[in-house]
N, C-alpha and C positions, 0 to 999 in steps of 0.2 A: 258353616256349610262346607261340605266336602268338595263342592264344585267350584270353589273360589280358586282361580288360577294364580299361582305365585311365580314371580320372577325370582328364581333361586340364585342366579349368578349371571355375570356379564363379563366378557373378555374381548379385547380388541388387539389388532396387530397390523403392521405394515411391512412391505418389503424392505430390504436393507438399503437400497439405493436412494440417497437424498438428492433432490433437485431443487436448488435455491431459485427463487423467482428471478433474481438478477441473471443467473445462468440461462434460464429458460428464455428470457427476453433477448439476451445477446444471441443465443443460438437461433431463435426464430427470426431475428433480424437478418442474420447471415444467410439463412435458408430461403427466406421469402421476400425480402425487400426489393431485390433486383427482378423478381419474377411477378410480383403482385403489386400493381400500381397503388392500391388502396391500403397497403400495409402500414404506411406512416400514419394514416388516420386512425388505424386500429391499435397501433403499438401501445397506446396509453392504457389499454386494458390490463397489461401486465402489472401496472402500478395501481390502478383503480380497483382491481379485483380484491384487494385486501389480503393477499396471500404472501407469506414470507418464504415458505418452503413447502415442498410436497415430497412424498415417497413414491417411487415408481418401480416397475417390475424389472427393468433393465437399466444398465448404465446409460448416461446421457448420449454417449457416442452411438448407441444402438439406434436411437431415434433419428440420427442424421443419415441413415441408410434407408434404401427402399425395401419394403417388405410385402409379402403376399400372405394369403390365407394360411398356408402351411406353417410358416415360421411364427406368425402371430399366434396361431392356436397351439403350437408346440410350447411357446413361451407361456401361454395361458395355463395349459395343463400342468406345467412344471411349477410355476409360482403359485397358482391358485391352490394346488395340492399342499404346498408347504404352509400356506396361510390357513387352510382348513385344519390341518393337523395341529397347528399352534393355537389357534383360537378355540377350537372345539376342545382340545385337550386341557387348556387352561380353564375354560368355563366349567368343565366337569370337575376338575380339581377343586375349584372354588366352591362348587356345589357339594363337595364331599361325595361324589359319585364316580363309578367306573363306567367305561364305555359299554360293557356288557349289560349294564342296567338301563341303557337307552332303549326306549320302545319305538320311537318315531323320530325321523330327521326331516326337517324342512330346510331346503337349501335354495337360496335365491341368488341369481347372477344374470346379468344381461350383457356382459362384456366379453364373453367367450363361450365356446360350446365344446363339451366332451360327451361322448357316448361310448361306453357307460358313463353315467354322471359321476360327479366328484365323490359323493359319499359311497358309491359302489366301488369305485377304483381304490378307495382308501379303507374299505371295510375291514380287511385283514390286518392292515397296519394299525388301525385304531382299536380293533378288538370288538367290533359290533357283532351282535348275535345274527344268526342266519335268518331269523324270523322278523327282523327289524322292518318297519314300514318306512318307505322312502318317498318323499314328496319334493322332487326337484322342480323349480319354477323359473322360467325364463320370460323376459319381456316386460317386467314391471318397472325397470329402470330405477330412477331416484326414489320412487315411491315404495320400493320393495322392502326397505328397512322397516317401515311401518306396516305395509300390507302383509309382508311375510310374517311379522310378529303376530298379526291378527290371525293368519292361517294357523300358525303354531298354537296360538291360544285356543282356537276352536278345536284343534286336535286334542289338546290337553283336557279341555273341558268335557269332551265327549267320553273320555275314559279316565275318571278320577283315579289318581295314584300312578298313572303312566308317566314316564319321563320323556319329555319332548325336547329335542335339541334343535335350535334354530341357528342357521349359519348364513350370513350375508357376505359375499365376496365379489369385489369388482376390481378389474384391472383396466381402468379407463384409458391409461396411457398407451395401451397396445393398439388403440384406434387412431393415434396421431397419424396424420397423413401428409406426406410431402407433395403429393399430386393434387391435393384439393386446395386450389387458390380461391378460397371463399371466406367470407366473414365468419360463419359458424366455425370453420376449422381453426382459424386464428384464435378465436375466443376459447375454443376447446383446449388449445395448447397452453393457454394462460390460466385455465381454470381447474382442470381435472387432475386428480391424483388417484393412487391405488391404496386399497386397504381392505380389512375384513373385520367382522365382529361375530361373536357367538353368544347365545343365551341358552340357559337351561330353564325349562318351565315344568311345573307339576301342579295339578289340582289337588288340594288337600288342606289340612289344618296346619297352622303354625309356620313361623319362619319366613325366610325370603327377604329380598331387597324391596319388593313392592307387590301389591295386588294388582293384577290386570283386570280392570273393571269392565271395559266395553271396547268393541272394535267396530269399524265401519269404513265404507268407501263411498265416494261420489264420482261418477263418470260424467264428464261434460260432453254434450253432443257436439258434433261437427268441429272437433278440436284436434284432429289427427296430425295437423301440420305444426303444432307447437313444439313437440319434442319427439325424438325417436332416432332410429337408424335407417339409413339407406344402405343396401348391401350390394356390392359388386365383386369383381374378381380380386380386387386388392384387399378387401376387408370391409369393416364397418365404416360408414361415413356419417358424421353427426348431422342431425336435423335439429336446429335450435332457432326458434323464432324470437326475434328481438322484442316482440310484444309481451313476453312472459311476465315481467314485473307489473305492468299495468293490468294484465289479465288477472294475476294473482291478487292485486289490490282490490279489484272490482268483484271477484268471484269467490275467493277463499272463505271469507267469513260466512256467507249464507250456506255454502257447501258444508262447512264444519258444523254450523248450527243445526243443519238437517241431520247430520250424523249423530250429534249429541242428543237431539230431540228423540230419535229412535231409541236411545238408551235412557230416556227419562231425565236428561240433563240439559242445561243451557250454557251459553258462553260464560255467563257470570259465575257458574259453579266451578270454573277452572281457575286455579290459583297460579299456575305457571304453564305457559306454552313452551314445549320443547320442540324446536323446529329443525327440519333439514335445512342447512345453510347452503342453498343452491348458488348463492352469490350475494355480494353486498347490496345490490339493487333489489334483489328478491327479499332480503331481510328487512330493508326499509319498507318495502311494500307490505310485508306481513305485519310489521309494527303499526303501520298506518291502518291496515284493514282491521286489526283487532283492537285499535285504540290504545296501544301500548306507548309508553314513554320512549322517545327516540334513544336508541342505544341499549334498551332494556334486554334485548336478545344478546347479552354479552358473551355467554358461553359459546353460542353459535359462532360469533365473530372470532373467538379464540381458536375454535376448532378449524375454521376455514383458513385462518392465518397459519396454523401449524401443519395442516394436511391438505388444503385445497378441498374441492368437491370430489369426494370419492364415490359419488352416487349412493347406492343403497345403504352401506354401513355407516355413512356420515352421521345420521341422526342418532345412531347408537353410541358413537363417540361422544356426542353431546350429552346423551343420557348418562353415560358413565361419569362424566364430570358433574352433572346435576345431582346424581346419587351421592357422590363424594361430598358435595356442598351441603347436602341434606334436602330431600324432597319435601315440598309443602303437602298439605292434606290431599290435594288432587292436582295431577298434571295431565296435560294432553300432548301426546306425540303427534306431530303434524308433518306430512311430506306430500310432495306433488311429483307426478311423473307421467310418462307416456300414456296416452289414452284419450284425452288428457284426464288425469285422475288426481283426486285429493284423498288421502288416507288419514285416519285418525284412530289412535288407541289411547284410552284414558287409564291412568295409573292412580292407585290410592296408596298413601303412605301406610306401611305396616304398623298396626297398633303397638 
C-alpha cells in the first residue's frame, strides 16, 4: 500500500559543552545551599537521578550568572540553529535525499522562541524550496518527540510520496534559574539537558528503518499543574509536580490502551515499549504500569545516564539505540508531557 509511512532515517545531536553530574552538584551547592534552606534535603537528587553527564548550550560558567529573556533567547536562536542544521542535514544524508526534495517540515520545541521560526531562518542555508510547507509547534514539552512524530506521520500519509522532515530541538538548560529557590528548580538543575533529533518520513513502498503504523494522544482532564512553564520577565520557570511518577503508574496504561484500541491494537500486541525517560522514578512507574520486568527499560536508562532528560528529542535518542539493537515486530513509542498528555506511536519492523 502506498500510504504506509516509512521512517527513512534518524539523526541525533547535542551541543558541544559537557556538564558532568558531579560538576552540576558542586555548582548547585555553591549557588543555592546558603540561600535555600531545603537544598540539603534535595541535593541527593543529583545522585539518584541516574545521570552521569549532560550536554548543555553554554559553558558551565554561563549558568552561574543572572540572565534575562534577551540573552536566553539569543542563546536559543544560536545553538538551536546549529543543532537544526546538523540533525536535519545528517538525517537527509542518511535518507539519501537533498534539502530541496523536502516537501514539509514539522519542528517541535518548547524551550525557546524565534519568529520567524527556525526552519524559516535556516531555509536558505539548508537549501529548502520556496514552496515548502512549515509546521512549527510549541508547547508540547516532553511529549513532543512522539506527538510531533505523529503530526509528521499524518502529513506524510496525506500525500504519498512527499518527503516530510521532523525536527525536535530543546535547550532545557537555558531555563535554569538562580532566582527560583524552589524544589522544582533544584530538580530541573539535576535532571535536564539539551539535544536535538531529526527524522525523514515518506509514504510509499519499500525501504526504511521501520513502518509507522499508528499515532494517537490522550489528554488527561484537570491536570494542568503537573508539568509546564510559568513565564515571567526573567524567562521560563519550571512547573513540575512531585506526583508525576504515581500519576504515571496509575494512568499511563489505560491511556495507552485506549490509543492502541483506536488503532485496532492491544497492549499485548506490543513487543517493546520505547519510552521517554523522564527520570528514574518515572521509568520505574512505567515498568510497573505495563507489567514489565524491573530494569527492562534498559536503553532508556542508558540514554538518561549519558544525556539527562532533553525533553522532546530524548525518546528519539532511545529509538536510535533500539534500531541499532534491532527492533522487534512491533514497538510503541511512549511519552508524556504538559497538558497533561500521553502520546503513542507504534512502529512495525520492516519486512
